[in-house]
ZATI-94958 format. One record per atom (N, C-alpha, C): x, y, z; residue in one letter. Coordinates in steps of 0.001 Angstrom, whole numbers, plus 500000, padded with zeros to 6 digits. Example, Ala and Ser with C-alpha at 12.3 -4.5 7.8 and 13.67 -1.06 7.14 Angstrom:
<rs>
513190494310507800a/512300495500507800a/513200496700507800a/512850497750507080s/513670498940507140s/512900500030507870s/
</rs>
This chain:
<rs>
500839498798500000m/500000500000500000m/500875501253500000m/500588502179499057i/501379503403498950i/500949504392500022i/501897504889500751q/501600505833501815q/501358507219501234q/500301507869501699a/499973509209501215a/501051510187501654a/501405511146500791p/502445512110501161p/501981513010502286p/502946513512503030e/502642514449504105e/502140515760503503e/501153516355504131i/500589517602503616i/501533518757503924i/501819519538502898s/502634520736503072s/502136521775502078s/502549523014502275f/502136524053501331f/503245525070501147f/503134525778500031r/504100526839499727r/503311528112499445r/503566529142500222a/502850530411500126a/503550531356499151a/502870532416498707p/503522533416497851p/504743534024498542p/505731534396497717r/506996534999498163r/507837534037499001r/507560532755498872c/508321531762499636c/508911530712498695c/510019530115499122y/510637529033498380y/510559527721499153y/510288527814500451d/510255526621501282d/508830526096501407d/508737524795501687w/507448524136501900w/507228523958503394w/506056524329503868r/505746524262505301r/504821523087505557r/505241522230506449s/504488521007506741s/503405521271507774s/502281520551507637l/501214520639508632l/501419519639509759l/502457518816509618s/502744517814510637s/504030518178511378s/503994517992512694a/505164518340513512a/506239517269513435a/505853516069512995g/506825514975512984g/507044514464514396g/507972515082515098d/508257514746516490d/507390515637517383d/506313515082517928e/505386515849518753e/506016516323520060e/507107515696520457s/507760516105521705s/508623517354521519s/508890517705520266n/509691518892519980n/508771520106519939n/508882520955520930k/507968522097521046k/508106523065519879k/509319523228519386e/509533524182518295e/508856523721517005e/509088522470516608t/508477521967515379t/506962521853515526t/506496521555516730k/505058521478516974k/504413522853516808k/505090523885517325a/504563525250517192a/504556525700515730a/505600525331514987l/505662525681513564l/504522525021512791l/504243523763513121a/503163523041512440a/501809523653512774a/501634524043514023e/500364524668514421e/500152525992513697e/501234526783513572r/501122528051512854r/500835527822511368r/501453526772510810a/501211526450509399a/499758526040509182a/499230525221510080r/497827524793509957r/496885525982510070r/497178526892510975e/496327528064511159e/496387528982509936e/497590529173509389e/497722530035508210e/496981529449507019e/497118528137506823l/496428527499505703l/494923527573505879l/494444527347507101s/493005527404507367s/492455528799507094s/493164529816507557q/492718531192507340q/492720531534505855q/493729531073505136m/493796531336503699m/492616530688502971m/492298529456503332l/491197528754502665l/489852529397502999l/489689529823504246r/488435530496504621r/488261531789503823r/489332532570503743a/489258533820502989a/489017533547501502a/489622532494500986s/489471532157499565s/488039531790499224s/487401530998500085l/486036530554499813l/485020531662500000l/485449532783500588r/484550533929500722r/484734534940499594r/485614534645498670m/485775535525497519m/484528535440496648m/484296536465495865e/483034536549495117e/482839535365494167e/483902534965493494h/483825533855492539h/484748532731493011h/484235531513493048v/485052530338493344v/484939529395492150v/486081529073491561v/486146528244490359v/487025527036490656v/486590525858490227v/487364524630490403v/487719524071489035v/488986523710488850l/489423522955487686l/489886521592488182l/489110520559487879a/489389519214488387a/489859518308487258a/490934517572487517g/491485516661486522g/491363515208486934g/492085514356486230s/491950512902486426s/492372512449487815s/493195513261488517g/493610512868489857g/492446512690490812g/491351513418490569c/490167513266491428c/489507511910491228c/489541511401490007s/488932510096489723s/489859508948490106s/491164509177490016l/492110508134490415l/491925507755491877l/491461508706492685s/491274508442494113s/490160507428494368s/489285507211493381v/488207506216493523v/488361505120492470v/489630504860492091r/489999503780491175r/489534504012489741r/489435505268489346g/489224505568487944g/490471505223487157g/490364505010485849p/491522504555485067p/492542505660484835p/493800505315484899s/494878506221484533s/495191506011483056s/496041506868482491m/496451506689481104m/497185505356480925m/497945504959481942g/498620503655481886g/497631502507481866g/496557502630482649d/495514501601482656d/494859501486481285d/494597502636480654l/493969502614479332l/494910501995478294l/496202502269478428w/497171501659477512w/497129500134477632w/497156499638478850n/497140498194479066n/495854497555478566n/494737498260478730a/493454497719478303a/493295497744476791a/493834498757476138i/493661498909474689i/494758498201473905i/496004498411474312v/497142497868473577v/497577496519474134v/497578496435475482g/498020495212476138g/499475495281476533g/499838494415477469a/501223494326477913a/501578492845478073a/502191492198477081p/502651492771475813p/501492493088474872p/501799493789473777a/500783494225472833a/500075493053472183a/498767493210472006t/497990492194471311t/498345492198469827t/497908491151469136a/498235491038467712a/497641492187466909a/496374492566467209i/495739493637466444i/496370494982466754i/496801495190468001a/497476496443468353a/498822496527467650a/499545495417467619d/500844495394466962d/500699495632465461d/499684494989464858a/499452495168463419a/499057496607463096a/498231497192463964t/497809498579463749t/499000499517463844t/499845499300464834a/501023500154465009a/501938500073463786a/502118498880463238k/502969498727462052k/502341499416460845k/501020499324460730t/500329499936459592t/500468501450459610t/500294502051460796v/500328503520460884v/501720504053461171v/502680503139461420g/504054503570461654g/504304504137463031g/503758503489464069f/503944503958465450f/504803502965466221f/505716503479467018d/506608502655467834d/505963502385469186d/505617501128469444l/504906500772470676l/505788500826471920l/507077501081471760t/507895501284472968t/507539502603473636t/506893503500472899n/506351504733473474n/504965504409474017n/504904504025475281t/503648503536475872t/502754504681476312t/502415505536475367n/501560506695475622n/500314506551474772n/499176506263475415i/497952506000474665i/497504507232473891i/497730508408474452e/497342509634473752e/498150509816472479e/499449509530472550a/500308509648471370a/499906508621470304a/499574507402470726f/499191506343469786f/497896506704469066f/496885507109469818l/495609507463469198l/495752508698468311l/496596509631468709s/496844510815467884s/497482510413466555s/498405509474466627h/499080509001465418h/498095508312464485h/497184507528465068i/496171506841464258i/495257507856463575i/494818508867464331e/493925509875463764e/494615510627462626e/495891510957462776a/496626511644461718a/496765510757460486a/497009509488460708w/497144508538459595w/495827508390458856w/494719508360459584r/493392508189458970r/493017509361458070r/493586510526458332s/493257511682457500s/493795511543456077s/494722510600455880l/495314510396454562l/495090509001454001l/494711508056454850h/494577506668454422h/493268506073454921h/492961504901454389s/491777504164454815s/492137502690454965s/491786502119456110d/492094500711456358d/491081500174457362d/490394499095457015q/489333498573457864q/489863498036459186q/491030497409459172d/491595496874460416d/491936498000461398d/492458499088460870v/492765500240461719v/491475500813462297v/490424500905461468e/489132501401461937e/488569500508463029e/488713499194462850t/488216498244463856t/488937498430465183t/490266498590465119f/491042498795466347f/490645500093467035f/490453501169466259l/490104502461466835l/488726502418467487l/487770501764466847t/486430501624467440t/486496500844468743t/487307499773468745s/487470498974469959s/488100499799471071s/489078500645470711a/489732501499471707a/488736502455472326a/487867503027471505k/486864503959472018k/485856503249472920k/485485502020472570e/484578501243473418e/485202500981474781e/486486500653474773i/487183500366476035i/487257501629476896i/487560502769476285i/487633504024477047i/486285504341477682i/485205504177476913l/483864504420477458l/483565503506478629l/483909502215478465e/483609501248479532e/484454501496480766e/485759501734480582r/486655501925481727r/486354503217482480r/485854504233481785c/485578505510482439c/484176505582483029c/483422504510482921s/482089504472483519s/481877503248484402s/482507502130484046g/482285500888484790g/482727500927486228g/483792501665486535f/484317501679487901f/483354502322488893f/482407503129488399l/481483503832489289l/480488502890489966l/480341501682489433k/479394500735490033k/479797500378491464k/481085500396491738s/481555500056493086s/482322501198493750s/482373502341493100a/483155503466493644a/482472504082494847a/483258504415495848k/482768505124497031k/483188506585496894k/482205507448496803l/482461508850496461l/482412509782497666l/482789509273498854e/482732510108500049e/483582511367499918e/484763511263499286t/485624512434499143t/484991513467498222t/484442513026497089h/483758513955496184h/482580514629496894h/481852513849497673e/480695514396498389e/481141515435499413e/482191515121500167r/482698516064501180r/483235517326500508r/483949517156499426f/484505518276498676f/483395519224498200f/482366518673497570l/481270519498497058l/480421520082498175l/480207519298499235h/479385519771500345h/479999521012500982h/481295520978501213r/481943522112501884r/482055523326500963r/482311523089499681l/482413524219498767l/481052524847498493l/480011524059498563s/478674524584498280s/478024525205499515s/478742525257500637r/478197525842501856r/478393527356501904r/478818527920500781r/478861529370500700r/477449529923500778r/477313531215501030g/475993531820501131g/475186531606499865g/473895531412500005s/473053531123498854s/472999532282497866s/473329533492498333r/473341534642497433r/474728534912496851r/475716534112497268d/477036534221496641d/476956533686495215d/477934534036494416r/478001533492493065r/478118531976493128r/477462531315492211r/477465529856492214r/478867529296491971r/479155528196492638l/480406527485492406l/480447527008490960l/481569527291490272k/481749526820488900k/482783525700488905k/482355524537488486l/483223523366488478l/483498522951487034l/484758523081486623f/485191522649485296f/486006521365485469f/485683520338484708t/486413519082484833t/486746518511483466t/487925517922483360t/488335517246482129t/487929515781482142t/487357515311483227n/487011513899483366n/485733513550482601n/485717512358482014y/484532511884481307y/483499511290482260y/483942510817483398d/483084510016484278d/482025510864484975d/481194510195485785l/480050510846486428l/480246511004487927l/481500511070488380c/481760511161489820c/481101512395490430c/481302513546489811f/480774514779490394f/479249514837490297f/478674514292489218e/477218514271489123e/476611513412490230e/477167512220490424q/476623511321491448q/476849511866492851q/477998512491493079a/478281513066494400a/477343514240494691a/477060515054493686t/476132516174493862t/474746515664494226t/474315514623493537s/473008514033493833s/472961513455495243s/474067512821495663a/474107512169496977a/473976513167498122a/474458514401497930i/474370515398499009i/473134516281498865i/472256515933497931g/471027516700497755g/471209517986496998g/472300518089496250g/472558519291495469g/471992519192494064g/472232520219493288v/471771520267491902v/472929520718491034v/473217519958489975a/474257520332489023a/473595520843487750a/473813522105487447i/473337522665486180i/474452522424485164i/474188521493484241d/475240521024483336d/474983521328481870d/474012522212481596g/473740522579480214g/472679521729479545g/472089520795480312f/471054519931479753f/469685520309480312f/468666520036479539s/467303520365479952s/466926519588481206s/465938520096481929f/465533519472483188f/464532518337482973f/464034518177481760m/463057517130481456m/463650516128480476m/463202514877480593a/463652513836479667a/462860513927478362a/463525513652477224p/464955513382477098p/465778514643477317p/466844514512478090r/467661515674478426r/468523516060477224r/468283517255476689r/468977517744475502r/469864518932475875r/471052518972475273y/472010520032475587y/471622521341474921y/471647522414475709d/471430523757475204d/472166524698476145d/473181525430475677p/473993526269476573p/473199527327477318p/471962527622476887r/471144528603477602r/470859528159479031r/470881526837479280y/470571526351480630y/471621526780481658y/472824527112481201f/473843527597482137f/473471528963482709f/472569529662482041d/472127530974482532d/470949530855483500d/470440529661483697y/469308529462484599y/469812529296486027y/468918529537486980d/469217529278488382d/467955528716489028d/468055528320490276i/466923527695490969i/466640528459492254i/465391528819492447v/464981529499493676v/463941528653494394v/463832528888495695r/462816528204496511r/461646529154496721r/460468528771496225r/459270529592496375r/458648529356497748r/458246530416498444p/457577530224499741p/456199529612499537p/455812528730500445r/454493528100500325r/453379529048500711r/453641529846501712s/452616530796502146s/453285531897502965s/452584532997503146g/453088534072503996g/454126534923503286g/455383534468503257e/456453535257502676e/456240535424501176e/456656536572500692t/456538536839499263t/457879536752498545t/458968536768499315q/460295536767498712q/460800535352498507q/461316535079497317s/461918533779497027s/463387533788497424s/463915532622497726n/465312532496498118n/466026531544497172n/467275531864496901y/468055530970496060y/468278529637496773y/468175528558496013l/468374527219496566l/469855526990496852l/470142526369498001e/471525526048498345e/471992524829497542e/473304524703497431g/473883523495496847g/473769523384495336g/473626524529494639v/473574524501493179v/474980524731492627v/475403523859491713v/476746523908491134v/476629524007489617v/477420524883489015l/477504524945487555l/478612523989487117l/478227522908486460l/479167521849486091l/479469521893484598l/480734522112484266h/481173522160482873h/482128520990482614h/481755520115481697k/482608518974481356k/483350519321480066k/484593519735480235l/485367520324479154l/485665519367478009l/485745518077478309h/486063517085477274h/484919516118477015h/483717516479477451g/482571515620477206g/482328514635478339g/481416513687478097s/480993512786479163s/480626511413478605s/480734510406479464v/480423509039479042v/478931508822478812v/478098509791479167n/476658509641478940n/476104510699477979n/476974511230477116w/476523512163476089w/476579511472474732w/475537511677473924e/475487511088472585e/474930512107471607e/475512512145470397r/475106513116469384r/474148512477468386r/473016513155468139h/472030512695467172h/471623513868466281h/471956513770464989d/471537514793464023d/471856516212464497d/473042516391465047g/473458517720465467g/473102518084466887g/472135517365467492d/471769517618468887d/472490516636469800d/472671517037471056i/473350516183472039i/472372515830473137i/472255514539473414f/471330514055474430f/472088513261475484f/471496513213476660e/472041512380477724e/471466510985477584e/472340509986477534t/471905508612477381t/472793507709478224t/472291506554478584e/473023505688479522e/474235505035478886e/474097504532477659s/475202503807477022s/475365504241475577s/476067505345475339p/476254505809473963p/477172504873473178p/476984504815471883s/477851504010471029s/479139504796470765s/480262504105470519p/481544504803470351p/481547505831469234p/480809505549468133d/480829506474467009d/479964507703467244d/478999507608468181k/478116508747468468k/478422509403469813k/479285508789470598a/479616509341471920a/480197510733471761a/479757511628472617c/480179513032472543c/481234513285473610c/482446512901473299l/483569513194474186l/484840513301473360l/485802514018473884i/487075514204473200i/488022513114473676i/488266512126472814y/489140511024473204y/490577511502473365y/491381510802474168p/492770511232474386p/493537511299473068p/493928512492472682a/494706512717471463a/495142514174471451a/496141514461470645t/496640515826470599t/495644516776469937t/494620516245469291g/493599517082468666g/492619517672469661g/492846517455470965k/491930517979471978k/491780519497471863k/492887520167471528y/492843521623471456y/491840522078470393y/491932521498469192q/491039521895468111q/489592521513468412q/489387520312468938q/488026519855469213q/487361520671470312q/488152521238471211s/487588522024472312s/486874523276471814s/487163523661470582y/486553524870470044y/485431524544469055y/484731523437469337s/483489523104468646s/482465522772469720s/481178522899469394q/480145522613470393q/480053521105470638q/479727520682471869p/479317521506473015p/480492522028473847p/481718521642473475y/482880521998474279y/483171523493474233y/482811524128473117l/483093525553472959l/482432526382474054l/481206526038474425e/480499526793475461e/481246526714476787e/481688525520477153s/482371525354478439s/483745526014478439s/484482525901477331i/485796526538477295i/485639528056477319i/484567528573476718s/484307530012476752s/483998530472478172s/483189529672478881q/482865529990480276q/484121529929481150q/484996528985480851y/486250528837481599y/487131530070481412y/487280530503480164l/488112531671479883l/487539532926480538l/486207533054480500a/485566534227481112a/485720534209482625a/485612533028483245a/485718532913484705a/487087533352485199a/488127533080484416l/489484533441484827l/489734534938484777l/488874535662484088r/489049537111483978r/488234537883484999r/487368537197485739e/486510537874486707e/487336538418487882e/486977539593488412p/487673540108489604p/487265539325490847p/488111539369491863n/487829538733493153n/487477537255492960n/488410536530492313t/488180535131491956t/489225534227492585t/488764533118493137c/489652532058493631c/489512530861492705c/490628530364492191v/490633529181491326v/491336528044492061v/490629526954492259l/491183525746492875l/491496524750491767l/492743524359491640v/493149523365490642v/493476522080491394v/492677521035491153v/492803519793491921v/492908518605490967v/493959517800491140g/494093516585490343g/494372516844488872g/494855518022488544f/495114518403487148f/496620518524486948f/497152517846485930g/498603517787485749g/499179518824484817g/498366519780484344f/498814520842483444f/499387520277482141f/498790519177481667n/499224518582480405n/498345518991479234n/497265519719479495d/496392520225478437d/496691521703478226d/497415521993477160d/497866523367476930d/496706524348476803d/495577523896476215h/494454524813475989h/493780525225477290h/494074524537478386l/493557524915479697l/494640525546480570l/495867525094480414s/496974525597481236s/497406526995480826s/497476527241479531e/497948528537479050e/497040529684479501e/495691529565479396p/494838530650479892p/494980530880481392p/495236529803482148l/495412529950483591l/496685530717483894l/497737530407483162l/499000531116483335l/498831532592482971l/498103532835481903s/497860534213481469s/497038534983482502s/496047534297483122a/495206534957484125a/496012535366485349a/496963534533485760v/497816534873486900v/498612536135486608v/499050536267485359r/499846537448484989r/498995538702484841r/497754538551484347s/496980539732483949s/495829540093484878s/495348539157485708n/494218539444486602n/494745539693488016n/494819540948488448p/495390541249489764p/494509540817490928p/493263540428490635h/492329540046491693h/492106538539491746h/493014537777491159l/492851536322491103l/493765535636492106l/493213534670492824r/494013533809493697r/493972532394493130r/495126531783492991l/495228530428492450l/495762529485493521l/495064528362493726i/495509527331494665i/495655526029493884i/496887525531493793v/497177524311493043v/497393523166494029v/496601522101493880v/496668520953494788v/497158519731494023v/498250519136494493d/498832517971493822d/499664517211494852d/499541515880494943p/500273515136495967p/501764514960495694p/502224515364494509s/503646515167494195s/504366516471493893s/503749517595494238l/504343518891493925l/505711519081494577l/505776518803495879e/507021519071496610e/508145518168496130e/507856516876495944s/508901515942495514s/509363516245494096s/508415516582493191k/508802516912491814k/509586518209491757k/509182519169492586n/509871520455492609n/511322520270493054n/511515519385494014g/512869519151494510g/513766518474493492g/513176517737492547k/513964517029491528k/513862517677490153k/513235518865490103n/513055519585488836n/512311518748487805n/511258518049488257n/510477517194487365n/509126517800486993n/508912519060487292l/507646519695486961l/507636520091485487l/506424520176484897n/506359520609483509n/506476522132483422n/506453522643482209t/506709524077481991t/505713524967482732t/504429524600482695f/503408525437483325f/503560525440484847f/503848524281485425q/504038524223486871q/505262525024487291q/506331524937486509d/507537525720486803d/507258527213486767d/506509527652485754r/506212529076485627r/505347529561486792r/504391528754487197l/503523529148488308l/504314529243489610l/505214528298489829l/506072528373491015l/506917529648490985l/507374529989489801e/508175531211489651e/507330532447489955e/506089532477489443f/505208533611489723f/504902533723491207f/504654532566491849g/504373532584493279g/505543533113494078g/506749532698493718a/507947533157494426a/508146534664494277a/507684535211493144k/507848536649492905k/506744537478493540k/505759536800494176g/504757537546494912g/503349537475494373g/503125536778493242e/501759536622492760e/500981535757493747e/499651535920493776d/498811535220494753d/498575533774494311d/499654532989494334v/499609531590493915v/500083530726495084v/499236529802495486w/499530528895496592w/499637527473496048w/500533526687496640f/500718525295496235f/500507524402497454f/499652523431497288l/499337522518498392l/499703521103497978l/500690520550498644n/501135519188498365n/500240518226499148n/499167517747498499a/498179516914499185a/497365516132498162a/496846514994498583t/495936514225497745t/494572514905497730t/493731514483496803f/492369515014496720f/491635514772498036f/491792513587498612d/491116513250499861d/491605514129501007d/492928514310501105a/493491515126502186a/493064516585502041a/493004517080500818f/492586518463500608f/491128518661500984f/490273517695500628a/488854517799500979a/488673517915502486a/489531517237503244n/489454517336504706n/489923518695505216n/490776519380504461q/491293520675504881q/490321521817504600q/489381521613503682i/488460522691503325i/487591523026504533i/487567524254504982p/486772524618506154p/485283524602505848p/484508524247506846d/483048524274506722d/482592525675507126d/482247526490506169l/481983527901506439l/480810528115507379l/479813527239507333k/478623527442508152k/478750526853509548k/479914526250509841s/480105525689511179s/480777526682512125s/481106527876511625l/481759528875512469l/480825529382513560l/481370529574514736t/480611530176515821t/480581531686515603t/479657532414516244p/479652533880516121p/480978534510516498p/481627533959517522a/482917534507517947a/483971534338516849a/483975533166516205e/484935532922515128e/484674533841513942e/483404534069513649r/483071534975512546r/483588536384512839r/483435536821514105l/483903538153514487l/485415538241514355l/486139537227514827v/487599537226514745v/488038537275513294v/487399536472512431n/487774536453511020n/487466537777510342n/486362538405510745a/485999539704510170a/487041540750510537a/487476540752511814v/488491541704512268v/489806541464511521v/490180540196511356r/491416539886510638r/491332540347509193r/490151540198508587g/489967540640507219g/490146542132507072g/489635542888508060i/489783544343508041i/491247544725508200i/491945544029509107q/493351544336509330q/494195544054508094q/493843542964507373n/494625542589506199n/494447543565505033n/493358544326505060t/493117545282503975t/493705546646504263t/494156546862505490e/494710548157505861e/496173548277505412e/
</rs>
């Protein structure tokens, strides 16, 4: 069993990582340092969740925590280890070297080859690969325990009902966030109609839900627990029919509405229905007084990473919190990618960029429950907020 990394964080204008654990509890100095670190992180998260806009960018790391497939898992399922006969034949036909065990690179190579050639065996392999991706990204949910997703959404949705709605952008195909939202009694506005058959129309993102009084009161109140859910790369339950997109339980690979792993993700993101979500994502990063939580995202999608990097440089009212369980170890060995390196550099120079070395589960436990504060705690936090603005 792999041991979870110790939680630590790196604040703006800092180069060192501060641990939330004292290690040796008998050492008063290290214990005091850990207590101060925990308090600073808690205060930062409380202030962040009270910002006008809260945006989440969630990647595959959130699904890996509940045994969702990794890219390596998809490679083994599609290509095999060692490679199956049809995978080997396909690779030879399209001229791909299977020693490069990258499923995204392989599928990208096949798609590029298909633009110039036609071969039934290659088509058969590609259809089979898409079927496997659909099955692997949905089948695991039958036994998945989504307590972490539920806790994560429950605490983030405990903001005031009149605050701006939580915007959740995810690159995952699976239904983890939809099922977790349902389990906590929330509502996910995902661009689909509220009646069956559920059909996609971006106008639904402009809708909201209010609670009508039964009698007496005349004023309606916004419903708690409403989340705007944007699936940037599509979903395992979306299917395209004659130009329209419907929600269905088991879409066929040729009609499934999702962006399969390939380098063409950038181009496909700028067609509907993905265009609406990417547009909302770009607009959200430009809003003033915005906190962006990046969780389980490896910054390998340039069309999402580049706008985030640009927002840090150009939006003076943006706070970015990057959560990854291997940040500290990769940083120490210079194994971070270009976007992560640049963000660390911006944070060190004073931009409002925080790095939290933690798993999705550990981070969900760190998120403060805003409605559990006592009146005294609210007063203390209010005074601290005033002092920080002076």
